[in-house]
C-alpha positions in Angstrom: -95.9 -58.5 -125.7 -94.4 -62.0 -125.1 -91.6 -60.5 -123.0 -94.1 -58.7 -120.8 -96.1 -61.9 -120.3 -93.0 -63.9 -119.5 -91.8 -61.2 -117.0 -95.3 -61.2 -115.4 -95.2 -64.9 -115.0 -91.7 -64.8 -113.6 -92.7 -62.1 -111.1 -95.8 -64.0 -110.0 -93.8 -67.3 -109.6 -91.1 -65.5 -107.5 -93.7 -64.0 -105.2 -95.4 -67.3 -104.8 -92.1 -69.0 -104.0 -91.2 -66.3 -101.5 -94.6 -66.6 -99.8 -94.2 -70.4 -99.5 -90.8 -70.1 -97.9 -92.1 -67.5 -95.4 -95.1 -69.7 -94.5 -92.9 -72.8 -94.2 -90.4 -71.0 -92.0 -93.1 -69.9 -89.7 -94.6 -73.4 -89.6 -91.2 -75.0 -88.8 -90.6 -72.4 -86.0 -93.9 -73.3 -84.3 -92.8 -76.0 -81.9 -95.3 -75.6 -79.2 -98.3 -77.8 -78.3 -101.0 -77.8 -75.7 -102.4 -81.0 -74.3 -104.8 -81.9 -71.5 -103.3 -83.3 -68.3 -104.4 -86.7 -67.0 -106.1 -85.8 -63.7 -105.0 -89.0 -62.0 -101.3 -88.9 -62.8 -100.9 -85.1 -63.3 -99.0 -85.7 -66.5 -99.5 -85.8 -70.3 -98.9 -89.3 -71.5 -95.7 -89.8 -73.4 -97.7 -91.2 -76.4 -99.6 -87.9 -76.7 -96.3 -85.9 -76.5 -94.8 -88.1 -79.2 -97.8 -87.8 -81.5 -97.7 -84.0 -81.2 -94.0 -83.8 -81.9 -94.3 -86.2 -84.9 -96.9 -83.8 -86.3 -94.6 -80.8 -85.9 -91.7 -82.6 -87.7 -93.8 -83.6 -90.7 -94.4 -81.1 -93.5 -98.1 -80.9 -94.6 -97.3 -81.3 -98.3 -94.0 -83.3 -98.3 -94.2 -86.4 -96.0 -90.6 -86.4 -95.0 -91.1 -86.5 -91.2 -90.1 -89.2 -88.8 -91.6 -92.7 -89.1 -92.1 -92.6 -85.4 -91.3 -90.7 -82.2 -90.7 -92.1 -78.8 -90.5 -90.3 -75.5 -88.7 -91.5 -72.4 -91.5 -90.7 -69.9 -94.8 -88.9 -69.4 -94.5 -85.1 -69.2 -95.3 -83.7 -65.7 -97.6 -80.8 -65.4 -95.0 -78.6 -63.8 -93.5 -75.5 -65.5 -89.9 -76.4 -66.5 -90.5 -80.2 -66.4 -88.6 -82.0 -69.2 -88.5 -85.3 -71.0 -86.3 -86.6 -73.8 -87.8 -87.8 -77.1 -86.3 -89.5 -80.1 -87.5 -89.1 -83.7 -86.8 -92.2 -85.9 -86.5 -91.5 -89.6 -86.8 -93.9 -92.5 -83.1 -94.0 -93.4 -82.2 -95.4 -89.9 -81.4 -92.0 -88.5 -82.4 -91.2 -85.0 -82.6 -87.6 -83.7 -83.0 -86.8 -80.0 -84.7 -83.7 -78.7 -85.8 -82.2 -75.3 -89.4 -81.4 -74.6 -90.0 -78.7 -71.9 -93.2 -77.5 -70.2 -93.5 -73.7 -70.6 -97.0 -73.1 -69.2 -99.5 -74.8 -66.9 -103.1 -73.5 -66.9 -105.7 -75.6 -65.1 -105.9 -79.0 -66.8 -103.8 -78.0 -69.8 -100.1 -77.6 -70.3 -98.1 -76.0 -73.2 -94.8 -77.5 -74.0 -92.1 -76.9 -76.6 -89.4 -79.1 -78.2 -86.0 -78.0 -79.5 -84.9 -78.9 -83.0 -83.9 -82.6 -83.4 -80.2 -83.0 -82.5 -78.0 -84.5 -85.2 
């Protein structure tokens, strides 16, 4: 009876761990964001882009994301427009990445970032 219970617990734990990895992998692959365009400048402010990226690089349960993210300039509302951003981590490590506009619809743009470069 004890062996059956232990096997059941082991199986349940394995399934839970596998599900967590699958959800985490999906979450880490989601690197797109949609923001509202400033009607005057026809851009998304770089602070908004940086905030969005910072949220993508931080895990919901384990706060190991960057301490801050800076972007070189505002992101123009033109498909294919790019800007460079840098994630600053606690151990003094800086990681650069490129942010690119993939869709413009009305007053909203969708943009993606690549994985931080080492």
